[in-house]
LUMMARLUM-652471 format. One record per residue (C-alpha): z, x, y; residue in one letter. Coordinates in steps of 0.5 Angstrom, whole numbers, plus 500, padded with zeros to 3 digits. Layout:
! residues N
PT|Z|X|Y|A;
...
//
This chain:
! residues 287
PT|263|541|624|M;
PT|265|543|631|L;
PT|266|536|632|A;
PT|271|535|625|I;
PT|275|541|627|F;
PT|276|538|634|K;
PT|278|531|631|R;
PT|283|535|626|E;
PT|286|541|631|F;
PT|288|535|636|K;
PT|289|530|630|G;
PT|295|536|629|Y;
PT|299|535|635|F;
PT|299|528|635|L;
PT|303|528|630|N;
PT|309|533|629|V;
PT|305|537|623|Y;
PT|303|542|628|G;
PT|310|544|632|P;
PT|314|544|626|I;
PT|310|548|624|Y;
PT|310|553|630|I;
PT|316|552|631|A;
PT|320|554|624|V;
PT|316|559|625|M;
PT|318|562|631|L;
PT|325|562|629|I;
PT|325|564|621|F;
PT|320|570|625|A;
PT|326|571|630|G;
PT|331|570|626|V;
PT|329|577|621|F;
PT|326|580|626|T;
PT|335|580|630|L;
PT|337|581|622|V;
PT|333|586|619|F;
PT|330|590|625|N;
PT|336|589|631|Y;
PT|343|589|626|Y;
PT|338|593|622|G;
PT|337|598|626|R;
PT|330|598|622|S;
PT|323|598|626|S;
PT|319|597|620|G;
PT|316|589|622|F;
PT|312|589|616|E;
PT|318|589|611|Y;
PT|321|583|616|T;
PT|314|579|615|L;
PT|316|579|608|G;
PT|322|575|609|Y;
PT|318|571|614|V;
PT|313|569|608|S;
PT|318|565|604|I;
PT|318|559|610|A;
PT|310|560|608|L;
PT|313|556|601|L;
PT|313|550|604|V;
PT|310|550|611|L;
PT|303|551|608|I;
PT|303|545|602|P;
PT|306|540|609|V;
PT|302|542|614|L;
PT|296|541|609|A;
PT|298|536|605|M;
PT|294|532|611|R;
PT|287|533|611|T;
PT|285|529|606|I;
PT|290|525|602|A;
PT|291|522|609|E;
PT|284|520|610|E;
PT|286|517|603|R;
PT|291|514|604|K;
PT|289|512|612|N;
PT|283|508|608|Q;
PT|279|513|614|T;
PT|275|517|609|I;
PT|268|513|607|Q;
PT|268|514|616|L;
PT|268|522|614|L;
PT|262|519|608|Y;
PT|258|516|613|A;
PT|258|521|618|L;
PT|251|526|618|P;
PT|254|532|616|L;
PT|254|535|610|R;
PT|261|536|606|M;
PT|261|543|607|F;
PT|262|542|613|S;
PT|266|536|613|I;
PT|270|540|609|V;
PT|270|547|614|M;
PT|272|544|619|G;
PT|278|541|616|K;
PT|280|547|614|Y;
PT|278|552|621|L;
PT|282|547|624|A;
PT|288|549|620|L;
PT|287|555|620|L;
PT|288|555|628|A;
PT|295|552|627|V;
PT|296|557|623|T;
PT|294|563|627|A;
PT|298|560|633|I;
PT|305|563|631|P;
PT|301|570|628|V;
PT|298|570|635|G;
PT|305|570|638|A;
PT|308|574|632|L;
PT|304|580|635|C;
PT|308|582|642|L;
PT|313|582|635|Y;
PT|311|590|634|P;
PT|310|591|641|L;
PT|318|589|643|I;
PT|321|593|638|L;
PT|317|599|640|S;
PT|322|599|646|L;
PT|328|601|642|H;
PT|324|604|637|G;
PT|319|607|633|T;
PT|314|603|631|V;
PT|308|604|626|S;
PT|303|600|629|F;
PT|298|601|624|L;
PT|303|598|618|K;
PT|306|593|622|A;
PT|299|589|625|Y;
PT|296|591|617|A;
PT|302|587|615|A;
PT|300|581|620|L;
PT|293|581|618|L;
PT|294|580|610|V;
PT|300|575|613|F;
PT|295|571|616|F;
PT|290|571|610|L;
PT|295|570|606|L;
PT|296|563|610|G;
PT|289|561|610|A;
PT|289|563|602|A;
PT|296|558|601|L;
PT|293|554|606|G;
PT|286|554|601|A;
PT|290|552|595|L;
PT|294|546|598|C;
PT|288|543|601|M;
PT|284|543|595|F;
PT|290|540|592|L;
PT|291|534|597|S;
PT|284|532|596|S;
PT|285|531|589|L;
PT|290|524|592|T;
PT|292|520|596|D;
PT|300|522|597|S;
PT|302|526|602|L;
PT|308|525|598|V;
PT|305|528|592|V;
PT|300|533|595|S;
PT|306|536|598|A;
PT|310|537|592|V;
PT|303|540|588|L;
PT|302|545|594|G;
PT|310|548|593|V;
PT|310|548|586|A;
PT|303|551|586|A;
PT|306|556|592|C;
PT|313|557|588|L;
PT|309|560|582|L;
PT|304|565|586|I;
PT|311|566|590|Y;
PT|314|569|582|F;
PT|307|571|579|A;
PT|309|578|579|N;
PT|317|576|577|L;
PT|312|572|570|L;
PT|308|577|570|S;
PT|314|582|569|A;
PT|317|578|564|I;
PT|312|576|559|F;
PT|311|579|552|P;
PT|305|584|551|D;
PT|304|580|545|Q;
PT|296|579|544|P;
PT|298|571|541|L;
PT|303|569|547|Y;
PT|296|571|552|S;
PT|292|567|547|L;
PT|297|562|548|I;
PT|297|563|555|A;
PT|290|562|555|V;
PT|288|557|552|L;
PT|293|552|557|V;
PT|289|555|562|L;
PT|283|553|559|V;
PT|285|544|557|L;
PT|289|545|565|I;
PT|282|547|568|A;
PT|278|541|563|A;
PT|284|536|566|G;
PT|281|539|573|L;
PT|275|539|571|L;
PT|275|531|569|F;
PT|278|529|576|L;
PT|274|532|579|L;
PT|267|529|576|T;
PT|271|523|572|K;
PT|266|524|566|N;
PT|271|525|559|V;
PT|265|527|554|L;
PT|262|532|560|F;
PT|270|535|561|S;
PT|272|535|553|A;
PT|264|539|551|I;
PT|266|545|557|L;
PT|273|545|555|G;
PT|270|546|548|V;
PT|265|551|549|V;
PT|272|555|554|A;
PT|275|554|546|L;
PT|271|557|541|I;
PT|270|565|544|P;
PT|276|565|547|T;
PT|279|565|539|L;
PT|273|568|536|V;
PT|274|575|541|V;
PT|282|573|539|Y;
PT|280|574|531|F;
PT|276|579|532|V;
PT|279|583|537|K;
PT|285|580|539|P;
PT|287|588|542|A;
PT|284|585|548|A;
PT|290|580|549|Y;
PT|295|585|550|E;
PT|297|583|556|S;
PT|292|580|559|L;
PT|296|573|561|F;
PT|301|579|565|P;
PT|294|581|568|K;
PT|293|575|571|L;
PT|299|573|573|L;
PT|299|579|577|S;
PT|293|578|580|G;
PT|295|572|584|M;
PT|301|575|585|A;
PT|298|573|594|L;
PT|305|574|597|F;
PT|307|581|593|N;
PT|300|584|596|L;
PT|304|584|604|L;
PT|311|587|601|N;
PT|306|592|599|N;
PT|304|594|605|M;
PT|311|597|607|A;
PT|309|602|602|Y;
PT|302|604|604|G;
PT|295|602|608|S;
PT|291|596|607|L;
PT|287|597|602|P;
PT|279|593|601|L;
PT|282|590|596|S;
PT|288|586|599|T;
PT|283|583|603|I;
PT|277|582|598|L;
PT|283|578|593|T;
PT|286|574|599|Y;
PT|279|572|602|L;
PT|276|570|594|S;
PT|282|566|593|F;
PT|280|562|600|V;
PT|272|562|597|V;
PT|275|559|590|F;
PT|279|554|593|F;
PT|274|551|598|L;
PT|268|551|594|F;
PT|273|546|589|L;
PT|275|543|595|T;
PT|268|540|596|V;
PT|266|539|589|Q;
PT|271|534|589|S;
PT|270|531|594|M;
PT|262|531|593|E;
PT|264|527|586|K;
PT|270|522|589|K;
PT|264|520|594|R;
PT|260|517|589|W;
PT|266|514|585|N;
//
């Protein structure tokens, strides 16, 4: 795992991905700090991070697109498969390298509350709790985009899928507010999710029958519950969308402390998509 980490981390700085990510993040942070903290005369750095996080919508997908898709494009993926390592170790080595690059600008941002404190009163608890959430947000989006990178050998497709997924997460809270509360609409949305899950399962396994059977197995109880107790679907999909609103969790830091549930949400997101990445790599290893 350590060898994979070193190789990947070094790789980010042998091309433009790592330096551009760090430079753009610090530029965004500097601009928004000037606008909201200095010119706006606000000492709340946690508010500023909410705006800086917008950069993650594009930067994380571009940074993560190379993790696996580039290996397939350059046909070096077989070298990884030949290593005497478990697929989990390979994926974790790549992910930790991605995480280390995302942590570099966050480390620089840790100085900002100290600088701002020279010009006013700063709530260090809120500021550094928000920085932790900001880092966890990047970690969660990185795990998601790494999984998407494992589905294709095209860097462009990987980046586009990543940006689309990040945009969906960014607007999840807004979508949950405008989505109808009626049970029928939630049922339709859940059925679409089941079909998407079956499609992803097919991409992972390349087994049509297996994917179709599990899709049908998931569809039957979904329909049965709706006809037996339709009230169970009332506002169900809006609640699911709210649970995906990772960016909103960062914005909430400006209004309170850091609940344990927030940290668990991000960590669950990371674990889930790293698991899917390992499965994707394992299945394609034998195809």
